[in-house]
C-alpha positions, 0 to 999 in steps of 0.5 A, spaced: 320 441 290 315 445 288 310 440 291 313 439 297 313 446 298 306 446 296 305 441 301 308 444 307 303 451 305 297 446 305 299 443 311 300 450 315 293 452 313 290 445 314 288 444 307 292 438 306 289 431 309 294 425 310 293 419 305 289 413 307 292 406 305 291 405 298 289 412 296 293 418 294 294 424 298 289 429 297 287 437 298 281 437 304 274 440 300 271 445 304 264 441 304 267 435 307 271 439 312 270 436 320 268 440 325 275 439 328 278 441 321 273 448 320 276 450 327 283 448 324 282 452 319 279 458 322 284 459 327 289 459 322 287 464 318 285 468 324 292 467 327 295 472 321 290 477 323 291 476 331 299 476 330 299 483 325 299 488 331 304 483 334 311 485 331 317 481 332 314 474 331 318 472 325 324 469 329 327 464 324 331 458 327 339 460 328 341 454 329 348 456 331 354 451 333 358 454 338 363 450 341 365 451 348 373 452 348 377 453 342 381 448 340 388 452 339 386 457 345 390 452 350 393 455 356 393 462 356 399 466 360 397 470 367 398 476 364 393 475 358 387 479 357 381 481 353 383 486 348 383 494 349 379 499 345 386 501 342 389 495 342 394 496 337 399 500 343 400 494 345 406 493 339 409 499 343 411 503 337 410 510 337 409 511 330 404 505 329 400 508 334 400 516 331 399 512 324 393 509 327 390 515 330 391 518 323 388 513 319 382 513 324 381 521 322 383 521 315 381 514 312 376 515 306 374 508 306 371 510 314 369 516 311 364 513 306 362 509 312 360 514 316 357 517 310 352 511 308 350 512 315 347 519 315 344 515 308 341 509 313 338 514 318 334 519 313 331 513 310 329 511 317 325 518 317 322 516 310 320 510 313 317 513 320 313 518 316 307 513 314 306 513 322 304 520 323 298 525 320 300 528 314 297 535 313 297 540 308 294 546 306 290 549 301 288 556 298 285 558 291 282 564 288 278 564 282 273 568 278 268 564 273 265 567 267 259 564 264 254 565 258 248 563 257 243 563 251 236 565 249 231 561 245 233 565 239 240 562 239 242 569 240 247 572 246 243 572 252 247 574 259 253 573 262 255 571 269 261 573 273 263 570 280 268 569 284 270 564 289 275 564 294 277 558 300 283 557 305 283 549 308 287 544 311 287 537 309 289 531 314 290 524 312 292 518 316 293 511 315 291 507 321 297 501 322 293 496 325 296 491 322 303 493 323 305 494 316 309 501 316 311 499 323 314 494 321 317 497 315 320 503 320 323 497 325 327 494 319 329 502 317 332 502 324 336 494 323 339 497 317 341 504 320 344 499 326 347 495 320 350 500 317 353 502 323 357 496 325 359 496 318 363 503 320 366 498 325 368 493 320 371 498 315 374 501 321 377 494 324 379 492 317 383 499 316 386 499 322 389 492 322 391 494 314 395 500 317 399 495 322 400 490 317 402 495 312 407 497 317 409 491 319 411 489 311 415 495 311 419 494 317 420 487 314 423 490 307 428 494 312 430 488 316 430 484 309 435 490 306 439 490 312 440 483 311 441 483 304 446 489 305 450 485 310 450 478 306 453 483 300 458 486 304 460 479 307 460 476 300 464 482 297 469 480 302 470 472 301 471 476 294 476 480 296 479 473 299 479 469 293 482 474 288 488 474 292 489 467 292 487 467 285 493 472 284 497 467 288 495 462 284 492 458 290 485 459 287 482 458 280 478 462 275 472 457 276 472 460 284 473 467 282 467 466 278 462 463 282 463 468 288 463 473 283 456 470 281 454 470 288 455 478 289 451 479 283 446 475 286 446 479 292 446 485 288 440 483 284 436 481 290 436 489 293 432 492 288 425 488 289 426 489 296 426 497 295 420 497 291 416 492 296 418 498 301 417 503 297 409 501 294 408 499 302 410 507 304 406 509 298 400 504 300 400 506 308 399 513 305 393 513 302 391 509 308 392 515 313 390 519 307 396 522 305 399 524 299 405 518 298 410 524 295 409 528 302 409 521 305 415 518 309 415 513 315 421 511 319 420 505 320 425 501 325 426 493 326 421 488 327 424 486 334 422 492 337 415 490 335 412 487 342 407 481 341 401 483 347 398 477 350 391 476 350 386 471 352 381 469 346 376 468 351 369 464 350 367 462 343 359 465 346 362 472 347 365 472 340 358 473 337 357 480 341 365 482 339 366 481 332 362 487 328 361 483 322 357 478 326 353 484 329 352 487 323 350 480 320 345 480 325 342 486 324 341 485 317 337 479 319 333 483 324 331 488 318 329 482 314 325 479 319 321 485 319 320 486 312 317 479 311 312 482 317 311 488 312 309 483 307 305 479 310 301 485 313 300 488 306 295 483 305 290 486 310 285 491 309 288 498 310 283 504 313 285 511 311 282 516 315 281 524 312 279 530 314 278 536 311 276 544 314 277 551 311 273 556 309 270 559 303 267 565 300 265 567 294 267 575 297 274 575 299 272 580 305 267 575 307 272 569 307 272 569 315 265 571 316 260 566 319 257 561 314 265 560 311 268 555 315 266 547 312 269 541 314 269 533 312 270 527 315 271 521 311 274 514 312 276 509 307 277 501 308 282 498 301 282 490 301 287 487 295 283 483 291 287 481 285 294 484 283 297 479 279 300 476 284 304 482 286 304 482 294 305 474 293 311 475 290 313 481 294 312 476 300 316 470 297 321 476 295 322 478 302 323 471 305 328 470 299 332 476 303 330 473 310 333 466 308 339 470 304 341 474 311 340 467 315 345 463 312 349 469 311 349 470 319 351 462 320 356 463 315 359 469 319 359 466 326 363 460 323 367 464 320 369 468 326 370 461 330 375 459 324 378 466 324 381 466 331 383 458 331 387 460 325 390 466 328 391 462 334 395 457 331 399 461 326 401 465 332 403 460 337 407 456 331 410 462 329 412 464 335 416 457 336 418 457 329 422 464 330 425 461 336 428 455 332 430 460 327 434 465 331 437 458 333 439 456 326 441 463 324 446 463 330 448 457 328 450 459 321 452 465 323 458 462 328 459 456 322 460 462 317 465 466 321 469 461 322 470 458 315 472 466 312 477 465 319 480 459 316 480 461 309 484 467 311 489 462 315 488 458 308 486 452 313 479 450 309 477 450 302 472 455 298 467 450 297 466 450 305 466 457 305 461 457 300 456 452 303 457 456 310 455 463 307 449 460 302 446 457 309 447 464 313 443 468 307 438 463 307 436 462 314 437 469 315 431 471 310 427 465 313 428 469 320 425 475 317 419 472 314 418 468 320 418 475 324 413 478 319 408 473 319 408 472 327 407 480 327 402 478 321 399 473 325 398 477 331 394 483 328 389 477 325 388 475 332 386 482 335 382 482 328 379 476 328 377 477 336 373 484 334 378 488 335 377 493 340 371 491 343 367 492 350 365 487 354 357 489 353 358 489 346 357 496 344 360 500 339 367 502 341 367 508 337 361 511 340 364 511 347 367 516 347 361 521 343 354 520 345 355 513 349 354 507 347 348 505 342 347 497 343 344 494 337 337 492 338 336 485 339 333 480 333 326 481 332 324 484 339 319 489 338 313 489 340 306 493 338 
């Protein structure tokens, strides 16, 4: 593997000669280079120097596989539309809308992401400082006493004098190869990435709020079903006890129904645990103490499912904030590679110093006290223990890592949309079928209960219809929860609140949109 890398590197710089028949590959000797080869070597060595001040030349091939359409999209409804910025209002729940607004204001994960933006912006300022001159002021006041000895070894005379100076020193590094500017651009892309990270955190938070709220509604629905089933089981138990008292039912029948009643009672505490734990989790999401937080809730049937079109897969590259974040990180690593490569070239430092200097404070600003110095220095790394080479390899490794992360983010985004589409469509179909199953099983149970009162049906039939109704109602509650979770997952997969131009939605109400810089588009 190392040999292949070395061969590729040598080929890039023109030092690799292809093998002739019967001879092994060899590195071209400098003395044997032909005119064409020497020109190629000279051009290859000069190319990095000429491209040093052309930033944005480091652009790896993205090699993205973007499908023409989603497999699970199908035909969109006539009233379908792209997700709105406040897409959660489409569920038509005032309580959910209030929780979303509170989460965006008080959630601590979002606050942490905002603090990271402040840090990233400060890094931009620090990275841009080498592009500006450095100016420092100096002032000194000295009193020096010197003693001289005579020829006999005795103490001679002493001399005391003072020295005062006041001056300015300025230095500037000429960024001829673009190293400092590439470093600045890398920091700017990191700052852009932190803004998209805030979008990712915000989207994740509000989707989690929606899912937690739906879990609460599901727990409330299941509790209503469990209590209703418990009441029905207790009614059947009362009938069986009456028949047992009349001698038409056995103790086994009573015990079976008592076991069913106990099972229904035991199903209620786990649902209470789910309900209360989700309320506590929702309180943290909106920045509230669980002890001071309550949720009214309701029924899952009160929640509407907004109709939304997934659009084209190519549009998803601008819609998803995690893709834009990965894109910004890749752009940052591209500039970091350019900065690491520019470090191989000479650095030119300009220094200027001026001020006044005098032996007497009174004449510090007098004639002849002014002085100045101008200097220019050039430093060229010769041998640093392969430090610069290792730094360049590290930068390229980070670039490769971010490139693969970007490709993965794109494919995961397509996969998320496909999975959310199929989950939503199939859960809607399953809900419709399950509603029919519940209606039929409820009708069968009601008929069997009526016949049991009339004594025209045996107890086994009643127990079977009752158990079927319990199972179908629990399945229906889970199917409705799956449908709501699939709807919120679809909005998350599509990027949540986004604009057709791919601008940051959270900035539209502040200082106007701030789109991310395209990958490696800077020029010097």
